[in-house]
C-alpha positions as CSV (number, residue, x, y, z in Angstrom):
1,M,66.1,147.9,103.5
2,S,63.4,150.7,102.7
3,P,63.8,154.2,103.6
4,P,61.8,155.2,106.7
5,I,58.3,156.6,106.2
6,R,58.1,160.1,107.1
7,D,55.0,161.8,108.6
8,T,52.5,163.9,106.3
9,A,53.4,167.1,108.3
10,Q,57.2,166.7,107.6
11,V,56.5,166.0,104.0
12,R,54.3,168.9,103.6
13,L,56.7,171.4,105.2
14,D,59.5,170.1,102.8
15,N,57.2,170.7,99.9
16,A,56.4,174.2,101.2
17,L,59.9,175.1,101.6
18,R,60.5,173.5,98.1
19,L,57.7,175.8,96.6
20,F,59.4,178.8,98.4
21,E,62.8,178.1,96.8
22,E,61.0,177.8,93.3
23,F,59.3,181.2,94.2
24,V,62.6,182.9,95.2
25,S,64.4,181.5,92.1
26,A,61.8,182.7,89.8
27,N,61.9,186.1,91.2
28,V,65.3,187.1,92.4
29,K,68.8,186.3,90.9
30,H,70.9,187.3,94.0
31,A,68.9,187.0,97.2
32,D,70.2,188.9,100.2
33,A,68.5,189.0,103.7
34,A,66.3,192.1,102.8
35,A,65.2,190.6,99.5
36,L,64.4,187.3,101.2
37,R,62.2,188.9,103.8
38,G,60.3,190.9,101.1
39,L,59.9,187.6,99.0
40,E,58.7,185.8,102.2
41,R,55.8,188.5,102.6
42,R,55.0,188.2,98.8
43,F,55.2,184.5,99.1
44,A,52.6,184.6,102.0
45,E,50.3,187.0,99.9
46,R,50.3,184.6,97.1
47,L,49.3,181.8,99.4
48,Q,46.6,184.2,100.8
49,I,48.0,183.8,104.4
50,Q,49.7,186.4,106.8
51,P,53.4,186.7,106.7
52,S,53.6,185.8,110.4
53,Y,51.5,182.4,109.5
54,W,54.2,181.5,106.9
55,S,57.1,182.3,109.4
56,Q,55.3,180.0,112.0
57,I,55.0,177.4,109.4
58,K,58.8,177.6,108.6
59,G,59.7,177.7,112.2
60,R,57.8,174.4,112.7
61,N,55.4,176.2,115.3
62,R,52.5,175.4,113.1
63,Q,51.7,172.6,110.7
64,I,50.3,172.6,107.3
65,G,46.8,171.2,107.5
66,E,44.6,169.6,104.8
67,R,43.0,172.8,103.8
68,L,46.2,174.8,103.5
69,A,47.9,172.1,101.6
70,R,45.2,172.0,98.9
71,Q,45.5,175.9,98.9
72,F,49.3,175.6,98.2
73,E,48.6,173.1,95.3
74,Q,45.9,175.3,93.7
75,L,47.8,178.6,94.0
76,F,51.1,177.1,92.8
77,H,49.2,175.0,89.9
78,K,50.3,171.6,91.3
79,P,48.1,168.5,91.0
80,P,45.8,167.5,93.9
81,G,47.6,165.6,96.5
82,W,51.1,167.1,95.5
83,M,51.8,168.4,98.9
84,D,51.4,165.0,100.7
85,H,54.0,163.0,98.5
86,E,57.8,163.2,98.8
87,H,59.3,164.6,95.5
88,G,63.0,163.8,96.2
89,N,65.4,165.0,93.5
90,E,62.9,165.2,90.6
91,P,63.4,168.5,88.7
92,A,61.1,171.2,90.1
93,V,58.9,173.1,88.0
94,A,59.3,176.7,88.4
95,A,56.3,178.8,89.7
96,P,54.5,180.7,86.8
97,A,56.5,183.9,86.0
98,S,53.3,185.7,85.6
99,D,53.4,187.4,89.1
100,A,53.0,190.8,87.2
101,M,49.4,190.0,86.6
102,P,48.4,187.0,88.8
103,S,45.0,185.6,88.1
104,Q,44.2,185.2,92.0
105,P,43.1,188.3,94.0
106,Q,46.4,189.6,95.7
107,D,44.9,191.8,98.6
108,D,41.8,192.4,100.6
109,D,40.6,195.0,98.1
110,E,40.7,192.8,95.2
111,R,39.3,189.8,97.2
112,F,36.3,192.2,98.2
113,I,35.7,193.1,94.6
114,V,35.8,189.7,93.3
115,G,33.5,188.5,96.2
116,L,30.9,191.2,95.2
117,V,31.1,190.2,91.4
118,L,30.6,186.5,92.3
119,T,27.7,187.3,94.8
120,Y,26.1,189.4,92.0
121,Y,26.6,186.9,89.3
122,R,25.3,184.0,91.4
123,R,22.2,185.8,92.3
124,H,21.4,187.1,88.8
125,P,23.8,185.3,86.2
126,Q,22.1,186.6,83.1
127,R,21.7,190.2,84.2
128,A,25.2,190.3,85.8
129,R,26.7,188.9,82.5
130,T,25.0,191.6,80.4
131,R,25.7,194.4,82.8
132,L,29.5,193.4,83.4
133,L,30.1,192.9,79.6
134,D,28.6,196.2,79.1
135,L,30.9,197.9,81.8
136,L,34.0,196.0,80.6
137,G,33.2,197.0,76.9
138,E,33.4,200.6,77.8
139,V,36.7,200.2,79.1
140,L,38.3,197.5,76.9
141,T,36.9,198.5,73.6
142,P,39.8,200.0,71.7
143,A,39.2,203.6,70.5
144,S,38.5,203.9,66.7
145,P,41.1,205.2,64.6
146,A,39.1,208.3,63.8
147,A,39.3,209.4,67.5
148,S,42.9,210.3,67.2
149,P,44.2,213.4,69.2
150,V,45.1,215.2,66.1
151,A,41.6,215.1,64.6
152,P,39.2,217.9,65.1
153,A,37.3,217.6,68.4
154,A,33.6,216.9,67.7
155,A,33.7,215.8,64.0
156,A,36.0,212.9,64.5
157,L,34.7,211.4,67.8
158,P,32.4,208.5,67.5
159,T,29.1,208.9,69.0
160,P,28.0,206.9,72.2
161,A,25.5,205.0,70.0
162,A,28.2,204.0,67.4
163,E,30.4,202.8,70.3
164,M,27.5,200.8,71.7
165,D,26.7,199.1,68.3
166,E,30.4,198.2,67.9
167,W,30.5,196.7,71.4
168,R,27.2,194.7,70.7
169,R,28.7,193.4,67.5
170,L,31.8,192.2,69.5
171,Q,29.5,190.6,72.1
172,R,27.7,188.4,69.5
173,G,30.8,186.1,69.4
174,I,30.5,185.2,73.1
175,A,28.6,182.1,73.8
176,P,25.5,182.4,76.0
177,L,25.6,180.9,79.4
178,K,24.0,177.4,79.9
179,T,20.9,177.4,81.9
180,K,20.7,175.4,85.0
181,K,18.6,172.4,85.2
182,K,16.4,172.3,88.2
């Protein structure tokens, strides 16, 4: 006799709890009650939902809808549809341990900045690319060895023009954007 078919809401809840267990095991060795509360907040932040919403999902007061299921999959690097299927006893793949520097925005400030940059880029892709690369170049270009703190002040410091020349040389290795076909 085949096992009974479970409804999608229960399967999604089980998979969400499975992802939370993976998240806990990837972030804490000995989880006490206080650590779990903090991890539940961080888990909700990673999902980009309110901690109270996560609590309602766990308490079965809310169900995981289609959109949130896809959000779980995307943010935990699971294949599309993963939340809708039972996974039984197959080994769980731990969540990426790159929580120190996650690629998704972690709070409202980061989401705001990312939204601004995307808006600017979508309106003026070439100009945004050039300006953003120039701005990032100022921050990310390593200081030249001549600019060490023990060198004489004005003589050893590179001129702004020399720094820009170096940055432009580095930019040449970046492929241009493809133009959109209309």
